[in-house]
N, CA, C and O atoms as a CHARMM CRD file, in Angstrom:
* protein
*
  356
    1    1 MET  N    -93.08300 -27.21800 -30.51100 PROA 1      0.00000
    2    1 MET  CA   -92.16100 -27.64400 -31.54700 PROA 1      0.00000
    3    1 MET  C    -91.82600 -29.11600 -31.34000 PROA 1      0.00000
    4    1 MET  O    -91.50900 -29.53700 -30.22800 PROA 1      0.00000
    5    2 ARG  N    -91.89400 -29.86200 -32.37100 PROA 2      0.00000
    6    2 ARG  CA   -91.60600 -31.28300 -32.29400 PROA 2      0.00000
    7    2 ARG  C    -90.10900 -31.52300 -32.18100 PROA 2      0.00000
    8    2 ARG  O    -89.31300 -30.81500 -32.79800 PROA 2      0.00000
    9    3 GLN  N    -89.73000 -32.51200 -31.40000 PROA 3      0.00000
   10    3 GLN  CA   -88.32500 -32.83900 -31.19800 PROA 3      0.00000
   11    3 GLN  C    -87.74600 -33.43900 -32.47800 PROA 3      0.00000
   12    3 GLN  O    -88.43100 -34.19600 -33.16600 PROA 3      0.00000
   13    4 PRO  N    -86.48900 -33.10900 -32.80700 PROA 4      0.00000
   14    4 PRO  CA   -85.86900 -33.67100 -34.00200 PROA 4      0.00000
   15    4 PRO  C    -85.52900 -35.14300 -33.80000 PROA 4      0.00000
   16    4 PRO  O    -85.36700 -35.60700 -32.67100 PROA 4      0.00000
   17    5 TRP  N    -85.42400 -35.85500 -34.88600 PROA 5      0.00000
   18    5 TRP  CA   -85.06800 -37.27100 -34.84500 PROA 5      0.00000
   19    5 TRP  C    -83.55100 -37.37500 -34.81500 PROA 5      0.00000
   20    5 TRP  O    -82.86100 -36.70800 -35.58700 PROA 5      0.00000
   21    6 VAL  N    -83.04300 -38.19500 -33.94100 PROA 6      0.00000
   22    6 VAL  CA   -81.60300 -38.43300 -33.82800 PROA 6      0.00000
   23    6 VAL  C    -81.40500 -39.93500 -33.73300 PROA 6      0.00000
   24    6 VAL  O    -82.08800 -40.60500 -32.95800 PROA 6      0.00000
   25    7 GLU  N    -80.48700 -40.46300 -34.50500 PROA 7      0.00000
   26    7 GLU  CA   -80.18400 -41.88800 -34.47100 PROA 7      0.00000
   27    7 GLU  C    -79.86700 -42.30900 -33.03700 PROA 7      0.00000
   28    7 GLU  O    -78.95800 -41.76400 -32.41100 PROA 7      0.00000
   29    8 HSD  N    -80.61700 -43.27600 -32.52200 PROA 8      0.00000
   30    8 HSD  CA   -80.51400 -43.63500 -31.10400 PROA 8      0.00000
   31    8 HSD  C    -79.13700 -44.13400 -30.69100 PROA 8      0.00000
   32    8 HSD  O    -78.75600 -43.96800 -29.53200 PROA 8      0.00000
   33    9 ARG  N    -78.38500 -44.73500 -31.59200 PROA 9      0.00000
   34    9 ARG  CA   -77.06500 -45.25200 -31.22400 PROA 9      0.00000
   35    9 ARG  C    -76.03100 -44.13700 -31.03600 PROA 9      0.00000
   36    9 ARG  O    -74.94200 -44.37800 -30.51500 PROA 9      0.00000
   37   10 LEU  N    -76.37200 -42.93200 -31.45600 PROA 10     0.00000
   38   10 LEU  CA   -75.43900 -41.81800 -31.33500 PROA 10     0.00000
   39   10 LEU  C    -75.72500 -40.91700 -30.14500 PROA 10     0.00000
   40   10 LEU  O    -74.98000 -39.96900 -29.89800 PROA 10     0.00000
   41   11 PHE  N    -76.79200 -41.19900 -29.40400 PROA 11     0.00000
   42   11 PHE  CA   -77.16400 -40.33600 -28.28000 PROA 11     0.00000
   43   11 PHE  C    -76.00800 -40.09900 -27.31500 PROA 11     0.00000
   44   11 PHE  O    -75.74600 -38.95600 -26.94200 PROA 11     0.00000
   45   12 SER  N    -75.32100 -41.14700 -26.91000 PROA 12     0.00000
   46   12 SER  CA   -74.26500 -40.98500 -25.90800 PROA 12     0.00000
   47   12 SER  C    -73.11700 -40.15000 -26.45300 PROA 12     0.00000
   48   12 SER  O    -72.55800 -39.32700 -25.72800 PROA 12     0.00000
   49   13 ARG  N    -72.75700 -40.34400 -27.70700 PROA 13     0.00000
   50   13 ARG  CA   -71.67300 -39.56300 -28.32900 PROA 13     0.00000
   51   13 ARG  C    -72.06400 -38.09000 -28.43500 PROA 13     0.00000
   52   13 ARG  O    -71.27700 -37.20400 -28.10100 PROA 13     0.00000
   53   14 ILE  N    -73.28300 -37.83900 -28.90000 PROA 14     0.00000
   54   14 ILE  CA   -73.75500 -36.45900 -29.05300 PROA 14     0.00000
   55   14 ILE  C    -73.86100 -35.79300 -27.68700 PROA 14     0.00000
   56   14 ILE  O    -73.45600 -34.64200 -27.52500 PROA 14     0.00000
   57   15 SER  N    -74.39900 -36.50300 -26.71000 PROA 15     0.00000
   58   15 SER  CA   -74.53500 -35.94500 -25.36200 PROA 15     0.00000
   59   15 SER  C    -73.18700 -35.56700 -24.77700 PROA 15     0.00000
   60   15 SER  O    -73.07000 -34.52900 -24.12600 PROA 15     0.00000
   61   16 SER  N    -72.17400 -36.38200 -24.99200 PROA 16     0.00000
   62   16 SER  CA   -70.82800 -36.07200 -24.50300 PROA 16     0.00000
   63   16 SER  C    -70.27300 -34.83400 -25.19100 PROA 16     0.00000
   64   16 SER  O    -69.57400 -34.02700 -24.57900 PROA 16     0.00000
   65   17 ASN  N    -70.59600 -34.69700 -26.47000 PROA 17     0.00000
   66   17 ASN  CA   -70.08000 -33.57100 -27.24300 PROA 17     0.00000
   67   17 ASN  C    -70.67100 -32.23600 -26.80100 PROA 17     0.00000
   68   17 ASN  O    -69.98400 -31.21600 -26.84700 PROA 17     0.00000
   69   18 TRP  N    -71.91500 -32.22600 -26.37900 PROA 18     0.00000
   70   18 TRP  CA   -72.52500 -30.94700 -25.99000 PROA 18     0.00000
   71   18 TRP  C    -72.61100 -30.76100 -24.47400 PROA 18     0.00000
   72   18 TRP  O    -73.26100 -29.82600 -24.00600 PROA 18     0.00000
   73   19 ALA  N    -71.98400 -31.61200 -23.72600 PROA 19     0.00000
   74   19 ALA  CA   -72.00800 -31.52100 -22.26500 PROA 19     0.00000
   75   19 ALA  C    -71.53000 -30.15000 -21.80400 PROA 19     0.00000
   76   19 ALA  O    -70.44900 -29.69900 -22.18300 PROA 19     0.00000
   77   20 GLY  N    -72.33400 -29.50100 -20.99300 PROA 20     0.00000
   78   20 GLY  CA   -71.98400 -28.21400 -20.42500 PROA 20     0.00000
   79   20 GLY  C    -72.23600 -27.02000 -21.32500 PROA 20     0.00000
   80   20 GLY  O    -72.01600 -25.88000 -20.91700 PROA 20     0.00000
   81   21 LYS  N    -72.69700 -27.26600 -22.55400 PROA 21     0.00000
   82   21 LYS  CA   -72.97300 -26.16300 -23.47700 PROA 21     0.00000
   83   21 LYS  C    -74.47600 -25.87100 -23.46600 PROA 21     0.00000
   84   21 LYS  O    -75.28100 -26.78500 -23.64700 PROA 21     0.00000
   85   22 PRO  N    -74.85700 -24.62600 -23.26000 PROA 22     0.00000
   86   22 PRO  CA   -76.28600 -24.31200 -23.30100 PROA 22     0.00000
   87   22 PRO  C    -76.81300 -24.38700 -24.73800 PROA 22     0.00000
   88   22 PRO  O    -76.27200 -23.74400 -25.63800 PROA 22     0.00000
   89   23 LEU  N    -77.84100 -25.15400 -24.93800 PROA 23     0.00000
   90   23 LEU  CA   -78.41900 -25.33200 -26.27500 PROA 23     0.00000
   91   23 LEU  C    -79.56800 -24.33700 -26.45300 PROA 23     0.00000
   92   23 LEU  O    -80.74000 -24.71200 -26.43300 PROA 23     0.00000
   93   24 ARG  N    -79.21600 -23.08900 -26.62300 PROA 24     0.00000
   94   24 ARG  CA   -80.22300 -22.03000 -26.68200 PROA 24     0.00000
   95   24 ARG  C    -80.70600 -21.73200 -28.08600 PROA 24     0.00000
   96   24 ARG  O    -81.76800 -21.13600 -28.26400 PROA 24     0.00000
   97   25 THR  N    -79.94600 -22.13700 -29.07500 PROA 25     0.00000
   98   25 THR  CA   -80.36000 -21.86800 -30.45200 PROA 25     0.00000
   99   25 THR  C    -80.27300 -23.13800 -31.27900 PROA 25     0.00000
  100   25 THR  O    -79.55400 -24.07500 -30.93400 PROA 25     0.00000
  101   26 LEU  N    -81.01000 -23.15200 -32.36700 PROA 26     0.00000
  102   26 LEU  CA   -80.95500 -24.29500 -33.26800 PROA 26     0.00000
  103   26 LEU  C    -79.56000 -24.43100 -33.87000 PROA 26     0.00000
  104   26 LEU  O    -79.07000 -25.54300 -34.06500 PROA 26     0.00000
  105   27 ALA  N    -78.92200 -23.29800 -34.16400 PROA 27     0.00000
  106   27 ALA  CA   -77.57500 -23.32900 -34.73500 PROA 27     0.00000
  107   27 ALA  C    -76.57800 -24.01500 -33.78300 PROA 27     0.00000
  108   27 ALA  O    -75.74400 -24.80300 -34.22800 PROA 27     0.00000
  109   28 THR  N    -76.66300 -23.72200 -32.49600 PROA 28     0.00000
  110   28 THR  CA   -75.78900 -24.35700 -31.50200 PROA 28     0.00000
  111   28 THR  C    -76.07800 -25.84500 -31.41000 PROA 28     0.00000
  112   28 THR  O    -75.16200 -26.66600 -31.37100 PROA 28     0.00000
  113   29 PHE  N    -77.35500 -26.18400 -31.37500 PROA 29     0.00000
  114   29 PHE  CA   -77.78900 -27.58200 -31.31100 PROA 29     0.00000
  115   29 PHE  C    -77.22100 -28.36800 -32.49100 PROA 29     0.00000
  116   29 PHE  O    -76.63500 -29.43500 -32.30700 PROA 29     0.00000
  117   30 LEU  N    -77.39500 -27.83500 -33.70400 PROA 30     0.00000
  118   30 LEU  CA   -76.91900 -28.52700 -34.90400 PROA 30     0.00000
  119   30 LEU  C    -75.39100 -28.59200 -34.94000 PROA 30     0.00000
  120   30 LEU  O    -74.82800 -29.59700 -35.37300 PROA 30     0.00000
  121   31 ALA  N    -74.71300 -27.52700 -34.48800 PROA 31     0.00000
  122   31 ALA  CA   -73.24700 -27.52400 -34.47600 PROA 31     0.00000
  123   31 ALA  C    -72.70300 -28.61500 -33.55200 PROA 31     0.00000
  124   31 ALA  O    -71.71700 -29.27400 -33.88300 PROA 31     0.00000
  125   32 CYS  N    -73.33400 -28.80300 -32.41100 PROA 32     0.00000
  126   32 CYS  CA   -72.89300 -29.85900 -31.48300 PROA 32     0.00000
  127   32 CYS  C    -73.09100 -31.23900 -32.09100 PROA 32     0.00000
  128   32 CYS  O    -72.24400 -32.11700 -31.92900 PROA 32     0.00000
  129   33 ILE  N    -74.18800 -31.43100 -32.78000 PROA 33     0.00000
  130   33 ILE  CA   -74.43200 -32.72200 -33.43200 PROA 33     0.00000
  131   33 ILE  C    -73.42300 -32.93600 -34.55300 PROA 33     0.00000
  132   33 ILE  O    -72.84300 -34.01600 -34.67000 PROA 33     0.00000
  133   34 ARG  N    -73.21100 -31.92000 -35.37300 PROA 34     0.00000
  134   34 ARG  CA   -72.28500 -32.03300 -36.50500 PROA 34     0.00000
  135   34 ARG  C    -70.83700 -32.24300 -36.05900 PROA 34     0.00000
  136   34 ARG  O    -70.03300 -32.78600 -36.81600 PROA 34     0.00000
  137   35 GLY  N    -70.50300 -31.82600 -34.86000 PROA 35     0.00000
  138   35 GLY  CA   -69.14800 -31.99600 -34.35000 PROA 35     0.00000
  139   35 GLY  C    -68.89800 -33.34500 -33.71000 PROA 35     0.00000
  140   35 GLY  O    -67.84600 -33.55600 -33.10700 PROA 35     0.00000
  141   36 THR  N    -69.84000 -34.25700 -33.82700 PROA 36     0.00000
  142   36 THR  CA   -69.74700 -35.57200 -33.19700 PROA 36     0.00000
  143   36 THR  C    -69.19400 -36.60000 -34.17900 PROA 36     0.00000
  144   36 THR  O    -69.58200 -36.63800 -35.34700 PROA 36     0.00000
  145   37 LYS  N    -68.28500 -37.42900 -33.68200 PROA 37     0.00000
  146   37 LYS  CA   -67.75800 -38.55600 -34.46300 PROA 37     0.00000
  147   37 LYS  C    -67.75700 -39.79800 -33.59400 PROA 37     0.00000
  148   37 LYS  O    -67.61400 -39.71200 -32.37400 PROA 37     0.00000
  149   38 THR  N    -67.91400 -40.94800 -34.22000 PROA 38     0.00000
  150   38 THR  CA   -67.84800 -42.21600 -33.49600 PROA 38     0.00000
  151   38 THR  C    -66.38900 -42.65300 -33.37500 PROA 38     0.00000
  152   38 THR  O    -65.50000 -42.02900 -33.95300 PROA 38     0.00000
  153   39 GLN  N    -66.14800 -43.72400 -32.62500 PROA 39     0.00000
  154   39 GLN  CA   -64.78600 -44.24200 -32.47300 PROA 39     0.00000
  155   39 GLN  C    -64.21300 -44.69100 -33.81400 PROA 39     0.00000
  156   39 GLN  O    -62.99900 -44.64900 -34.01800 PROA 39     0.00000
  157   40 THR  N    -65.07300 -45.11600 -34.71500 PROA 40     0.00000
  158   40 THR  CA   -64.60800 -45.58100 -36.02400 PROA 40     0.00000
  159   40 THR  C    -64.46400 -44.44500 -37.02400 PROA 40     0.00000
  160   40 THR  O    -64.09400 -44.68300 -38.17300 PROA 40     0.00000
  161   41 GLY  N    -64.75200 -43.20700 -36.60800 PROA 41     0.00000
  162   41 GLY  CA   -64.57100 -42.05700 -37.48500 PROA 41     0.00000
  163   41 GLY  C    -65.80100 -41.61600 -38.25000 PROA 41     0.00000
  164   41 GLY  O    -65.72700 -40.70300 -39.07300 PROA 41     0.00000
  165   42 PHE  N    -66.93800 -42.25500 -37.98900 PROA 42     0.00000
  166   42 PHE  CA   -68.18100 -41.86300 -38.65300 PROA 42     0.00000
  167   42 PHE  C    -68.54900 -40.44500 -38.21700 PROA 42     0.00000
  168   42 PHE  O    -68.74200 -40.19200 -37.02800 PROA 42     0.00000
  169   43 ALA  N    -68.64600 -39.52500 -39.16700 PROA 43     0.00000
  170   43 ALA  CA   -69.00100 -38.13700 -38.86000 PROA 43     0.00000
  171   43 ALA  C    -70.51600 -37.98200 -38.96500 PROA 43     0.00000
  172   43 ALA  O    -71.13300 -38.44800 -39.92300 PROA 43     0.00000
  173   44 VAL  N    -71.09400 -37.33700 -37.98800 PROA 44     0.00000
  174   44 VAL  CA   -72.53600 -37.15200 -37.93000 PROA 44     0.00000
  175   44 VAL  C    -72.93900 -35.94500 -38.76200 PROA 44     0.00000
  176   44 VAL  O    -72.29300 -34.89800 -38.71200 PROA 44     0.00000
  177   45 LYS  N    -74.00600 -36.10000 -39.52400 PROA 45     0.00000
  178   45 LYS  CA   -74.56500 -34.99700 -40.30200 PROA 45     0.00000
  179   45 LYS  C    -75.89200 -34.60800 -39.68200 PROA 45     0.00000
  180   45 LYS  O    -76.63500 -35.46100 -39.19500 PROA 45     0.00000
  181   46 ALA  N    -76.18500 -33.32800 -39.70000 PROA 46     0.00000
  182   46 ALA  CA   -77.45800 -32.85100 -39.15100 PROA 46     0.00000
  183   46 ALA  C    -77.92800 -31.66600 -39.98400 PROA 46     0.00000
  184   46 ALA  O    -77.13100 -30.81500 -40.37800 PROA 46     0.00000
  185   47 THR  N    -79.21100 -31.62100 -40.24300 PROA 47     0.00000
  186   47 THR  CA   -79.80300 -30.52000 -40.98000 PROA 47     0.00000
  187   47 THR  C    -81.20000 -30.24600 -40.46500 PROA 47     0.00000
  188   47 THR  O    -81.84500 -31.13000 -39.90000 PROA 47     0.00000
  189   48 ARG  N    -81.65500 -29.06000 -40.65200 PROA 48     0.00000
  190   48 ARG  CA   -83.02300 -28.71400 -40.26800 PROA 48     0.00000
  191   48 ARG  C    -83.93900 -29.01100 -41.44400 PROA 48     0.00000
  192   48 ARG  O    -83.68200 -28.58200 -42.56900 PROA 48     0.00000
  193   49 LEU  N    -84.98700 -29.73200 -41.18000 PROA 49     0.00000
  194   49 LEU  CA   -85.98600 -30.01400 -42.20100 PROA 49     0.00000
  195   49 LEU  C    -87.10800 -29.00500 -42.05000 PROA 49     0.00000
  196   49 LEU  O    -87.71200 -28.87800 -40.98500 PROA 49     0.00000
  197   50 SER  N    -87.37200 -28.30300 -43.11100 PROA 50     0.00000
  198   50 SER  CA   -88.48900 -27.35900 -43.03400 PROA 50     0.00000
  199   50 SER  C    -89.77200 -28.12400 -43.32000 PROA 50     0.00000
  200   50 SER  O    -89.78400 -29.09000 -44.08400 PROA 50     0.00000
  201   51 GLY  N    -90.82600 -27.68300 -42.70600 PROA 51     0.00000
  202   51 GLY  CA   -92.10500 -28.34100 -42.91700 PROA 51     0.00000
  203   51 GLY  C    -92.83800 -28.49000 -41.60500 PROA 51     0.00000
  204   51 GLY  O    -92.31600 -28.18000 -40.53400 PROA 51     0.00000
  205   52 THR  N    -94.03000 -28.96200 -41.71200 PROA 52     0.00000
  206   52 THR  CA   -94.87200 -29.17800 -40.54400 PROA 52     0.00000
  207   52 THR  C    -95.04700 -30.68000 -40.36000 PROA 52     0.00000
  208   52 THR  O    -95.34200 -31.40800 -41.30800 PROA 52     0.00000
  209   53 TYR  N    -94.86100 -31.12600 -39.12500 PROA 53     0.00000
  210   53 TYR  CA   -94.96400 -32.53900 -38.83700 PROA 53     0.00000
  211   53 TYR  C    -96.03400 -32.75400 -37.77600 PROA 53     0.00000
  212   53 TYR  O    -96.13700 -31.99300 -36.81400 PROA 53     0.00000
  213   54 GLU  N    -96.80100 -33.76500 -37.96000 PROA 54     0.00000
  214   54 GLU  CA   -97.90900 -34.04600 -37.06100 PROA 54     0.00000
  215   54 GLU  C    -97.39200 -34.50600 -35.70000 PROA 54     0.00000
  216   54 GLU  O    -96.55400 -35.40300 -35.61000 PROA 54     0.00000
  217   55 ASP  N    -97.89800 -33.88400 -34.65500 PROA 55     0.00000
  218   55 ASP  CA   -97.57400 -34.28400 -33.28800 PROA 55     0.00000
  219   55 ASP  C    -98.61000 -35.27800 -32.78300 PROA 55     0.00000
  220   55 ASP  O    -99.70400 -35.39000 -33.33700 PROA 55     0.00000
  221   56 GLY  N    -98.25400 -35.99100 -31.73400 PROA 56     0.00000
  222   56 GLY  CA   -99.21500 -36.84700 -31.05800 PROA 56     0.00000
  223   56 GLY  C    -99.45400 -38.19300 -31.71400 PROA 56     0.00000
  224   56 GLY  O   -100.41500 -38.87800 -31.36400 PROA 56     0.00000
  225   57 ILE  N    -98.62000 -38.58800 -32.64500 PROA 57     0.00000
  226   57 ILE  CA   -98.78100 -39.90200 -33.26600 PROA 57     0.00000
  227   57 ILE  C    -98.36000 -40.94700 -32.24200 PROA 57     0.00000
  228   57 ILE  O    -97.25000 -40.88600 -31.71300 PROA 57     0.00000
  229   58 GLU  N    -99.21800 -41.88500 -31.96500 PROA 58     0.00000
  230   58 GLU  CA   -98.92000 -42.91900 -30.97900 PROA 58     0.00000
  231   58 GLU  C    -98.75400 -44.27500 -31.65200 PROA 58     0.00000
  232   58 GLU  O    -99.46700 -44.61200 -32.59700 PROA 58     0.00000
  233   59 VAL  N    -97.80900 -45.03100 -31.14900 PROA 59     0.00000
  234   59 VAL  CA   -97.58900 -46.38800 -31.64500 PROA 59     0.00000
  235   59 VAL  C    -98.48600 -47.31000 -30.84500 PROA 59     0.00000
  236   59 VAL  O    -98.44000 -47.29900 -29.61500 PROA 59     0.00000
  237   60 PRO  N    -99.30200 -48.10700 -31.51800 PROA 60     0.00000
  238   60 PRO  CA  -100.20000 -49.01300 -30.79900 PROA 60     0.00000
  239   60 PRO  C    -99.41900 -50.00700 -29.92300 PROA 60     0.00000
  240   60 PRO  O    -98.32600 -50.44500 -30.28400 PROA 60     0.00000
  241   61 ASP  N   -100.00000 -50.34900 -28.77400 PROA 61     0.00000
  242   61 ASP  CA   -99.36800 -51.30800 -27.85600 PROA 61     0.00000
  243   61 ASP  C    -99.03300 -52.61100 -28.56200 PROA 61     0.00000
  244   61 ASP  O    -97.99000 -53.21200 -28.30200 PROA 61     0.00000
  245   62 ARG  N    -99.89800 -53.04300 -29.44000 PROA 62     0.00000
  246   62 ARG  CA   -99.67800 -54.30700 -30.16100 PROA 62     0.00000
  247   62 ARG  C    -98.37000 -54.26700 -30.96500 PROA 62     0.00000
  248   62 ARG  O    -97.62800 -55.24800 -31.00500 PROA 62     0.00000
  249   63 GLU  N    -98.10100 -53.12900 -31.59700 PROA 63     0.00000
  250   63 GLU  CA   -96.85100 -52.99100 -32.35300 PROA 63     0.00000
  251   63 GLU  C    -95.65400 -52.87800 -31.41100 PROA 63     0.00000
  252   63 GLU  O    -94.60800 -53.47700 -31.66400 PROA 63     0.00000
  253   64 MET  N    -95.80000 -52.11200 -30.32200 PROA 64     0.00000
  254   64 MET  CA   -94.70600 -51.95500 -29.35700 PROA 64     0.00000
  255   64 MET  C    -94.26200 -53.30300 -28.78500 PROA 64     0.00000
  256   64 MET  O    -93.08200 -53.50400 -28.50000 PROA 64     0.00000
  257   65 GLN  N    -95.20200 -54.21200 -28.62200 PROA 65     0.00000
  258   65 GLN  CA   -94.87700 -55.52200 -28.05100 PROA 65     0.00000
  259   65 GLN  C    -94.01900 -56.36300 -28.98300 PROA 65     0.00000
  260   65 GLN  O    -93.40200 -57.33400 -28.54400 PROA 65     0.00000
  261   66 THR  N    -93.97000 -56.00600 -30.26500 PROA 66     0.00000
  262   66 THR  CA   -93.15200 -56.75200 -31.22100 PROA 66     0.00000
  263   66 THR  C    -91.70700 -56.25600 -31.25800 PROA 66     0.00000
  264   66 THR  O    -90.84200 -56.89800 -31.85400 PROA 66     0.00000
  265   67 TRP  N    -91.44600 -55.11200 -30.61900 PROA 67     0.00000
  266   67 TRP  CA   -90.09900 -54.55600 -30.60500 PROA 67     0.00000
  267   67 TRP  C    -89.24400 -55.28400 -29.58500 PROA 67     0.00000
  268   67 TRP  O    -89.74300 -55.72500 -28.54900 PROA 67     0.00000
  269   68 HSD  N    -87.98300 -55.40800 -29.86900 PROA 68     0.00000
  270   68 HSD  CA   -87.04000 -56.06400 -28.96700 PROA 68     0.00000
  271   68 HSD  C    -86.29200 -54.98100 -28.19000 PROA 68     0.00000
  272   68 HSD  O    -85.22100 -54.53400 -28.60200 PROA 68     0.00000
  273   69 LEU  N    -86.86500 -54.56800 -27.07000 PROA 69     0.00000
  274   69 LEU  CA   -86.25800 -53.51800 -26.24700 PROA 69     0.00000
  275   69 LEU  C    -85.40400 -54.12900 -25.15300 PROA 69     0.00000
  276   69 LEU  O    -85.84100 -55.03000 -24.43700 PROA 69     0.00000
  277   70 LYS  N    -84.19400 -53.63400 -25.03200 PROA 70     0.00000
  278   70 LYS  CA   -83.31400 -54.01500 -23.92800 PROA 70     0.00000
  279   70 LYS  C    -83.20000 -52.77100 -23.04900 PROA 70     0.00000
  280   70 LYS  O    -82.48500 -51.82800 -23.38600 PROA 70     0.00000
  281   71 ARG  N    -83.91000 -52.77600 -21.92400 PROA 71     0.00000
  282   71 ARG  CA   -83.94300 -51.60700 -21.05300 PROA 71     0.00000
  283   71 ARG  C    -82.66800 -51.53500 -20.21700 PROA 71     0.00000
  284   71 ARG  O    -82.16300 -52.55200 -19.74000 PROA 71     0.00000
  285   72 HSD  N    -82.16200 -50.32200 -20.04900 PROA 72     0.00000
  286   72 HSD  CA   -80.94800 -50.08300 -19.27500 PROA 72     0.00000
  287   72 HSD  C    -81.29700 -49.98100 -17.79700 PROA 72     0.00000
  288   72 HSD  O    -82.45500 -49.75800 -17.44500 PROA 72     0.00000
  289   73 SER  N    -80.30900 -50.14300 -16.93700 PROA 73     0.00000
  290   73 SER  CA   -80.57100 -50.13700 -15.49100 PROA 73     0.00000
  291   73 SER  C    -80.89500 -48.73700 -14.96600 PROA 73     0.00000
  292   73 SER  O    -81.64600 -48.60000 -14.00100 PROA 73     0.00000
  293   74 VAL  N    -80.33900 -47.70400 -15.58700 PROA 74     0.00000
  294   74 VAL  CA   -80.61200 -46.32700 -15.16300 PROA 74     0.00000
  295   74 VAL  C    -81.75900 -45.77700 -16.00900 PROA 74     0.00000
  296   74 VAL  O    -81.67400 -45.72500 -17.23600 PROA 74     0.00000
  297   75 CYS  N    -82.82700 -45.37100 -15.33500 PROA 75     0.00000
  298   75 CYS  CA   -84.01700 -44.80500 -16.00500 PROA 75     0.00000
  299   75 CYS  C    -84.47100 -45.67600 -17.18400 PROA 75     0.00000
  300   75 CYS  O    -84.46700 -45.20800 -18.32300 PROA 75     0.00000
  301   76 PRO  N    -84.85300 -46.90500 -16.93900 PROA 76     0.00000
  302   76 PRO  CA   -85.18800 -47.82300 -18.02800 PROA 76     0.00000
  303   76 PRO  C    -86.34900 -47.36500 -18.90700 PROA 76     0.00000
  304   76 PRO  O    -86.45200 -47.80000 -20.05400 PROA 76     0.00000
  305   77 GLN  N    -87.21700 -46.50300 -18.40100 PROA 77     0.00000
  306   77 GLN  CA   -88.32600 -46.00700 -19.21700 PROA 77     0.00000
  307   77 GLN  C    -87.81000 -45.12100 -20.35600 PROA 77     0.00000
  308   77 GLN  O    -88.41300 -45.05400 -21.42600 PROA 77     0.00000
  309   78 TRP  N    -86.68300 -44.44300 -20.10600 PROA 78     0.00000
  310   78 TRP  CA   -86.11700 -43.53700 -21.10400 PROA 78     0.00000
  311   78 TRP  C    -84.91300 -44.11200 -21.81800 PROA 78     0.00000
  312   78 TRP  O    -84.65000 -43.76100 -22.96800 PROA 78     0.00000
  313   79 ASN  N    -84.17600 -44.99000 -21.15600 PROA 79     0.00000
  314   79 ASN  CA   -82.92000 -45.50900 -21.70200 PROA 79     0.00000
  315   79 ASN  C    -83.06800 -46.96900 -22.08100 PROA 79     0.00000
  316   79 ASN  O    -83.24600 -47.84000 -21.22900 PROA 79     0.00000
  317   80 TYR  N    -82.99100 -47.21300 -23.36400 PROA 80     0.00000
  318   80 TYR  CA   -83.12400 -48.58600 -23.84800 PROA 80     0.00000
  319   80 TYR  C    -82.46700 -48.70200 -25.21100 PROA 80     0.00000
  320   80 TYR  O    -82.22200 -47.70400 -25.88800 PROA 80     0.00000
  321   81 THR  N    -82.18900 -49.92700 -25.59600 PROA 81     0.00000
  322   81 THR  CA   -81.63900 -50.23000 -26.90700 PROA 81     0.00000
  323   81 THR  C    -82.68700 -51.03000 -27.65800 PROA 81     0.00000
  324   81 THR  O    -83.25700 -51.98300 -27.12600 PROA 81     0.00000
  325   82 ILE  N    -82.93400 -50.63400 -28.89400 PROA 82     0.00000
  326   82 ILE  CA   -83.84000 -51.40300 -29.74300 PROA 82     0.00000
  327   82 ILE  C    -82.97700 -52.37100 -30.52300 PROA 82     0.00000
  328   82 ILE  O    -82.18000 -51.96300 -31.36800 PROA 82     0.00000
  329   83 GLU  N    -83.13700 -53.65500 -30.24200 PROA 83     0.00000
  330   83 GLU  CA   -82.33300 -54.67300 -30.89600 PROA 83     0.00000
  331   83 GLU  C    -83.03000 -55.11900 -32.17300 PROA 83     0.00000
  332   83 GLU  O    -84.25800 -55.09500 -32.25800 PROA 83     0.00000
  333   84 PRO  N    -82.24200 -55.52900 -33.16700 PROA 84     0.00000
  334   84 PRO  CA   -82.84600 -55.93000 -34.45300 PROA 84     0.00000
  335   84 PRO  C    -83.68100 -57.20900 -34.32400 PROA 84     0.00000
  336   84 PRO  O    -83.47400 -58.03400 -33.43400 PROA 84     0.00000
  337   85 ARG  N    -84.60400 -57.33000 -35.22700 PROA 85     0.00000
  338   85 ARG  CA   -85.37600 -58.57400 -35.34100 PROA 85     0.00000
  339   85 ARG  C    -84.60000 -59.49100 -36.25800 PROA 85     0.00000
  340   85 ARG  O    -84.35900 -59.16600 -37.42100 PROA 85     0.00000
  341   86 TRP  N    -84.22000 -60.61200 -35.74600 PROA 86     0.00000
  342   86 TRP  CA   -83.45100 -61.55900 -36.55100 PROA 86     0.00000
  343   86 TRP  C    -84.39200 -62.50200 -37.25300 PROA 86     0.00000
  344   86 TRP  O    -85.35400 -62.99200 -36.66000 PROA 86     0.00000
  345   87 THR  N    -84.11900 -62.75400 -38.50500 PROA 87     0.00000
  346   87 THR  CA   -84.92300 -63.70900 -39.27500 PROA 87     0.00000
  347   87 THR  C    -84.02000 -64.80200 -39.78900 PROA 87     0.00000
  348   87 THR  O    -82.85700 -64.55800 -40.11100 PROA 87     0.00000
  349   88 MET  N    -84.54100 -65.98200 -39.86400 PROA 88     0.00000
  350   88 MET  CA   -83.78100 -67.12500 -40.37700 PROA 88     0.00000
  351   88 MET  C    -84.25600 -67.39800 -41.79000 PROA 88     0.00000
  352   88 MET  O    -85.45000 -67.34300 -42.08200 PROA 88     0.00000
  353   89 PHE  N    -83.29600 -67.69500 -42.67200 PROA 89     0.00000
  354   89 PHE  CA   -83.64300 -67.99800 -44.06200 PROA 89     0.00000
  355   89 PHE  C    -83.62600 -69.46700 -44.29900 PROA 89     0.00000
  356   89 PHE  O    -83.89300 -69.91600 -45.41300 PROA 89     0.00000
C-alpha cells in the first residue's frame, strides 16, 4: 500500500497529536490527522482517495539537485525542510 501524502510542514503537529496512539486502522489514522490544528488555528483536513497509484516513481537526480533542501541535524536523510525557490522580477 502506498503511503498517503501529508503536507510536510504539518508533520510535527500531526506526530504530536497521535503520539502514543496505535495507528492500526485507517479510521484512527485519519482521525488523528483531522484532530490536528496549527498555532494559528488552521484545521487539517484528511480524506481517503480511492484509486490505484503507481509505486516506484523516482525523481531524477538532476531534478533533486534543483531543490533547496535544508537538512535537520537529527536524521538528516529523513528530516529536512524544502525551502521555496525565490525568483526576482
